[in-house]
C-alpha positions, -999 to 999 in steps of 0.1 A, spaced: -859 665 -9 -853 637 23 -827 622 7 -813 657 1 -816 661 41 -799 629 50 -770 639 24 -767 672 41 -764 652 75 -741 626 66 -718 650 51 -716 670 81 -710 644 106 -676 631 82 -665 668 84 -674 672 119 -648 637 127 -622 651 98 -620 682 121 -616 664 151 -590 641 138 -569 669 125 -571 688 156 -560 655 181 -526 657 163 -530 621 151 -533 625 114 -509 609 91 -481 634 76 -487 665 99 -464 683 120 -464 678 157 -443 689 187 -406 684 181 -383 673 212 -338 671 209 -322 650 232 -306 619 240 -320 581 238 -318 567 271 -338 536 264 -347 520 230 -371 489 238 -395 473 215 -421 500 197 -407 522 226 -380 549 227 -375 574 256 -353 605 249 -343 631 275 -344 663 264 -317 696 273 -340 703 302 -338 670 318 -377 659 310 -378 622 296 -404 620 267 -414 584 256 -424 583 218 -438 550 201 -421 542 169 -437 520 143 -433 511 105 -449 549 99 -421 566 114 -397 582 96 -362 569 106 -328 582 98 -299 569 114 -290 537 140 -311 545 166 -298 534 198 -290 544 238 -268 573 240 -274 589 203 -284 623 204 -317 628 182 -342 653 170 -377 638 170 -413 652 156 -441 636 173 -482 641 178 -492 653 208 -504 616 216 -465 601 217 -460 587 182 -431 593 165 -434 609 132 -398 609 123 -368 605 143 -333 618 133 -301 610 145 -277 637 148 -238 642 144 
């Protein structure tokens, strides 16, 4: 009976962490915010995009980011990113 109780507590903790991870927007394969704009700076693992309203957004890009097209300053892009600023995908627009 004690083992069952410990199992239920452990399962509850795992579920709590999973819900918190998904709520944070940092989960792989998830859908985040979309920003459309022009790359003003691409340096190292970070790309800065200025949107159509003039606001700058800094995104972290790594091997998990789905890149489509040549990422360079001046390119028009659509970026899907987590709330934490990690780029899930970056697509160059024609």
